[in-house]
C-alpha positions in Angstrom: 56.9 78.0 88.5 59.6 80.5 87.7 62.2 79.9 85.0 64.9 79.4 87.6 62.8 76.9 89.6 62.2 74.9 86.4 65.9 74.9 85.7 66.6 73.6 89.1 64.1 70.8 88.7 65.5 69.9 85.3 69.0 69.8 86.9 67.8 67.5 89.7 66.1 65.2 87.2 69.2 65.1 85.0 71.4 64.4 88.0 69.2 61.5 89.1 69.1 60.1 85.6 72.9 60.3 85.3 73.3 58.6 88.7 71.0 55.8 87.7 72.7 55.3 84.3 76.2 55.5 85.9 75.3 52.8 88.5 73.9 50.6 85.7 77.1 51.2 83.6 79.2 50.3 86.6 77.2 47.1 87.2 77.5 46.2 83.5 81.3 46.7 83.6 81.7 44.6 86.7 79.5 41.8 85.2 81.4 41.9 81.9 84.8 41.7 83.8 83.4 38.7 85.7 82.6 37.0 82.4 86.1 37.7 81.1 87.6 36.1 84.2 85.3 33.1 83.8 86.4 32.7 80.2 90.1 32.7 81.2 89.4 30.0 83.7 87.4 27.9 81.2 89.7 25.0 81.5 89.1 24.7 85.2 85.5 25.8 85.4 83.7 25.1 82.1 80.3 24.9 83.7 80.6 28.6 84.9 80.9 30.1 81.4 77.3 29.8 80.2 75.9 31.4 83.3 78.4 34.2 83.4 78.1 34.9 79.6 74.3 35.1 79.8 74.5 37.4 82.8 77.0 39.6 81.0 74.8 39.8 77.9 71.7 40.5 80.0 73.6 43.3 81.7 74.6 44.8 78.3 71.0 44.5 77.0 69.8 46.2 80.2 72.4 49.0 79.8 71.1 49.5 76.2 67.5 49.7 77.4 68.4 52.1 80.3 70.5 54.2 77.9 67.7 54.5 75.4 65.3 55.4 78.2 67.6 58.1 79.4 67.9 59.4 75.8 64.2 59.6 75.5 63.8 61.3 78.8 66.5 63.9 77.9 64.6 64.5 74.6 61.4 65.1 76.6 63.1 67.4 79.0 64.7 69.3 76.2 61.4 69.7 74.4 59.8 70.8 77.7 62.5 73.5 78.1 62.2 74.6 74.5 58.4 74.9 74.5 58.0 75.8 78.2 
C-alpha cells in the first residue's frame, strides 16, 4: 500500500471515529438535558428523577468509555503512521 493510500485509510478511520464519538456526545447531551428538565419538574414528577438521573449518568459513563476508546485508537493509528 502506498503512503497516500495509507493516509486515505487513516483519514477514513479518523472520520468514522469522530462521527461515532460525535453521535455519542450528542446523545449524552440530549440525555443530560432531559435529566435537567426532570429535576426542574421534581415537584410534579418525583418518580421520574431516579430513572432520568441514572440514564444521564449511564450516558456520561458511556461517553467516557467511548472517548477513552477513541483516544487509544488514535494512539494506535499515530503509532502505525510513525513506524509504518
